[in-house]
Kinemage of the C-alpha trace (Angstrom):
@kinemage 1
@onewidth
@group {chain A} dominant
@subgroup {mainchain}
@vectorlist {calphas} color= white
{ca unk a 1} P 126.883 47.304 84.108
{ca unk a 2} L 126.108 50.943 83.537
{ca unk a 3} L 123.046 51.803 81.457
{ca unk a 4} L 123.591 54.083 78.467
{ca unk a 5} L 122.198 57.568 78.868
{ca unk a 6} L 122.295 60.443 76.383
{ca unk a 7} L 121.311 63.972 77.310
{ca unk a 8} L 122.141 67.106 75.381
{ca unk a 9} L 123.544 69.658 77.839
{ca unk a 10} L 122.020 73.076 77.546
{ca unk a 11} L 118.768 71.638 76.185
{ca unk a 12} L 115.614 70.270 77.705
{ca unk a 13} L 115.587 67.334 75.278
{ca unk a 14} L 116.686 63.974 76.628
{ca unk a 15} L 116.559 60.314 75.739
{ca unk a 16} L 117.543 57.481 77.973
{ca unk a 17} L 117.545 53.742 78.091
{ca unk a 18} L 117.409 53.741 81.863
{ca unk a 19} L 114.180 52.993 83.643
{ca unk a 20} L 111.898 55.958 84.070
{ca unk a 21} L 111.025 54.692 87.570
{ca unk a 22} L 114.642 54.594 88.758
{ca unk a 23} L 114.271 57.040 91.603
{ca unk a 24} L 116.228 60.048 90.369
{ca unk a 25} L 115.126 62.732 87.947
{ca unk a 26} L 115.984 62.080 84.349
{ca unk a 27} L 117.232 65.626 83.766
{ca unk a 28} L 120.543 65.188 85.624
{ca unk a 29} L 123.679 65.252 83.477
{ca unk a 30} L 124.740 61.935 81.902
{ca unk a 31} L 127.811 61.889 84.123
{ca unk a 32} L 125.516 61.993 87.195
{ca unk a 33} L 123.087 59.437 85.770
{ca unk a 34} L 126.143 57.214 85.276
{ca unk a 35} L 126.251 56.850 89.079
{ca unk a 36} L 122.520 56.213 89.451
{ca unk a 37} L 122.715 52.711 90.940
{ca unk a 38} L 125.319 53.925 93.429
{ca unk a 39} L 123.302 57.045 94.282
{ca unk a 40} L 120.276 54.869 95.013
{ca unk a 41} L 122.342 52.534 97.200
{ca unk a 42} L 124.138 55.348 99.057
{ca unk a 43} L 120.807 57.131 99.602
{ca unk a 44} L 119.239 54.006 101.037
{ca unk a 45} L 122.223 53.399 103.319
{ca unk a 46} L 122.045 56.948 104.688
{ca unk a 47} L 118.252 57.328 104.546
{ca unk a 48} L 118.585 60.309 102.166
{ca unk a 49} L 116.437 61.247 99.205
{ca unk a 50} L 118.250 60.045 96.041
{ca unk a 51} L 117.403 63.298 94.267
{ca unk a 52} L 119.048 65.259 97.085
{ca unk a 53} L 122.177 63.143 96.714
{ca unk a 54} L 122.120 63.490 92.914
{ca unk a 55} L 121.719 67.271 93.247
{ca unk a 56} L 124.755 67.501 95.511
{ca unk a 57} L 126.801 65.350 93.108
{ca unk a 58} L 125.555 67.443 90.160
{ca unk a 59} L 126.763 70.694 91.682
{ca unk a 60} L 129.890 69.380 93.319
{ca unk a 61} L 131.533 67.333 90.573
{ca unk a 62} L 128.922 66.522 87.931
{ca unk a 63} L 129.911 62.928 88.558
{ca unk a 64} L 133.680 63.346 88.148
{ca unk a 65} L 135.347 61.021 90.669
{ca unk a 66} L 138.689 62.830 90.123
{ca unk a 67} L 137.385 66.369 90.562
{ca unk a 68} L 139.468 68.737 92.663
{ca unk a 69} L 138.388 72.234 93.717
{ca unk a 70} L 140.525 75.311 94.184
{ca unk a 71} L 139.874 74.917 97.920
{ca unk a 72} L 141.204 71.350 97.881
{ca unk a 73} L 137.890 69.487 97.989
{ca unk a 74} L 138.123 66.070 96.339
{ca unk a 75} L 136.115 63.524 94.387
{ca unk a 76} L 132.468 62.944 93.545
{ca unk a 77} L 131.099 64.821 96.547
{ca unk a 78} L 133.969 67.325 96.838
{ca unk a 79} L 134.840 66.370 100.399
{ca unk a 80} L 137.551 68.398 102.133
{ca unk a 81} L 140.728 66.471 103.058
{ca unk a 82} L 140.260 66.802 106.817
{ca unk a 83} L 137.134 64.609 106.655
{ca unk a 84} L 139.233 61.561 105.700
{ca unk a 85} L 141.425 59.402 107.887
{ca unk a 86} L 145.057 58.975 106.913
{ca unk a 87} L 144.376 55.445 105.609
{ca unk a 88} L 141.393 56.383 103.400
{ca unk a 89} L 141.532 56.962 99.634
{ca unk a 90} L 139.566 60.256 99.110
{ca unk a 91} L 139.046 59.673 95.373
{ca unk a 92} L 137.616 56.198 95.866
{ca unk a 93} L 133.900 56.712 95.080
{ca unk a 94} L 132.778 54.562 98.021
{ca unk a 95} L 135.006 56.400 100.527
{ca unk a 96} L 134.102 59.775 99.087
{ca unk a 97} L 130.387 58.952 99.262
{ca unk a 98} L 130.740 57.700 102.843
{ca unk a 99} L 132.225 60.997 103.972
{ca unk a 100} L 129.933 63.129 101.792
{ca unk a 101} L 126.757 61.348 102.897
{ca unk a 102} L 127.778 61.501 106.528
{ca unk a 103} L 128.178 65.269 106.276
{ca unk a 104} L 124.943 65.751 104.349
{ca unk a 105} L 123.065 63.628 106.907
{ca unk a 106} L 124.595 65.664 109.742
{ca unk a 107} L 123.496 68.917 108.072
{ca unk a 108} L 119.932 67.590 107.619
{ca unk a 109} L 119.791 66.359 111.216
{ca unk a 110} L 121.070 69.718 112.458
{ca unk a 111} L 118.634 71.930 110.536
{ca unk a 112} L 115.745 69.741 109.341
{ca unk a 113} L 115.823 71.848 106.176
{ca unk a 114} L 116.965 70.956 102.673
{ca unk a 115} L 117.852 74.585 102.008
{ca unk a 116} L 120.057 74.817 105.095
{ca unk a 117} L 121.555 71.428 104.322
{ca unk a 118} L 122.701 72.810 100.948
{ca unk a 119} L 124.143 75.877 102.695
{ca unk a 120} L 125.857 73.645 105.228
{ca unk a 121} L 127.289 71.341 102.599
{ca unk a 122} L 128.928 74.258 100.857
{ca unk a 123} L 129.831 76.655 103.644
{ca unk a 124} L 129.859 74.445 106.733
{ca unk a 125} L 127.228 73.700 109.315
{ca unk a 126} L 128.187 76.829 111.300
{ca unk a 127} L 127.708 79.034 108.244
{ca unk a 128} L 124.120 77.898 107.787
{ca unk a 129} L 123.376 78.921 111.390
{ca unk a 130} L 124.095 82.558 110.521
{ca unk a 131} L 121.650 84.934 108.832
{ca unk a 132} L 121.926 84.611 105.053
{ca unk a 133} L 123.280 88.148 104.810
{ca unk a 134} L 126.460 86.803 106.406
{ca unk a 135} L 126.851 83.805 104.119
{ca unk a 136} L 129.690 83.860 101.556
{ca unk a 137} L 128.514 84.581 98.031
{ca unk a 138} L 129.551 81.052 96.997
{ca unk a 139} L 127.208 79.579 99.635
{ca unk a 140} L 124.359 81.782 98.490
{ca unk a 141} L 124.839 80.678 94.881
{ca unk a 142} L 125.226 77.028 95.895
{ca unk a 143} L 121.978 77.115 97.881
{ca unk a 144} L 120.194 78.855 94.994
{ca unk a 145} L 121.338 76.171 92.513
{ca unk a 146} L 120.783 73.248 94.895
{ca unk a 147} L 117.323 74.176 96.148
{ca unk a 148} L 116.085 74.971 92.639
{ca unk a 149} L 117.390 71.755 91.049
{ca unk a 150} L 116.188 69.650 93.968
{ca unk a 151} L 112.717 71.228 93.954
{ca unk a 152} L 112.454 70.522 90.191
{ca unk a 153} L 113.302 66.888 90.896
{ca unk a 154} L 110.775 66.637 93.749
{ca unk a 155} L 108.101 68.182 91.479
{ca unk a 156} L 108.721 65.408 88.950
{ca unk a 157} L 109.681 67.859 86.207
{ca unk a 158} L 111.046 66.458 82.953
{ca unk a 159} L 113.594 69.311 82.812
{ca unk a 160} L 115.095 71.654 85.352
{ca unk a 161} L 115.308 75.318 84.408
{ca unk a 162} L 117.616 75.855 87.397
{ca unk a 163} L 119.928 73.079 86.218
{ca unk a 164} L 119.956 74.613 82.748
{ca unk a 165} L 120.835 77.938 84.361
{ca unk a 166} L 123.643 76.288 86.343
{ca unk a 167} L 124.998 74.638 83.201
{ca unk a 168} L 124.969 78.007 81.419
{ca unk a 169} L 126.751 79.666 84.314
{ca unk a 170} L 129.771 77.362 83.994
{ca unk a 171} L 128.527 73.963 85.112
{ca unk a 172} L 128.610 72.598 81.535
{ca unk a 173} L 132.433 72.642 81.539
{ca unk a 174} L 132.461 70.629 84.747
{ca unk a 175} L 130.076 68.145 83.147
{ca unk a 176} L 132.204 67.895 79.976
{ca unk a 177} L 135.233 67.128 82.157
{ca unk a 178} L 133.249 64.469 84.051
{ca unk a 179} L 131.941 62.870 80.867
{ca unk a 180} L 135.434 62.763 79.401
{ca unk a 181} L 136.877 61.157 82.534
{ca unk a 182} L 134.056 58.584 82.610
{ca unk a 183} L 134.306 57.893 78.875
{ca unk a 184} L 130.699 58.757 78.059
{ca unk a 185} L 129.298 60.847 75.206
């Protein structure tokens, strides 16, 4: 069963009934915390930091398993269609996580850098190999959000100013959509 979590978006105040020693920062949106047990399991399976995985989910879908981007990316980790086989269900959280974690692990193995892994996840592994001046603006923004949120989590902060900034820049609407789809307040 999912543990109830309440966080006021756009605020640093939070209250939760989940364990404070759960492995991911408590400042993630409720719709990301909803997936906490899965994030911990997927992270263990792929030998990834759970806060890194939570950060990617936060930025990509805010925990909405039915999210679709303008570019056609799908599901929790916003995986592009060409990463799935013809028999896979892209919106199935397990399948989506499998493909998302595989790509994130590949990016980390390629660059040995969290920052370049964020750039790779958004713009492709080849994009991260280029000087930042040649990255698309979307990749620059994504890397800015991702590294800041992830660093706040690694530092053990109770709140993430970068996450609050992301929410204010439009992320809150994505989180409202995710919370609605998941049926959480």
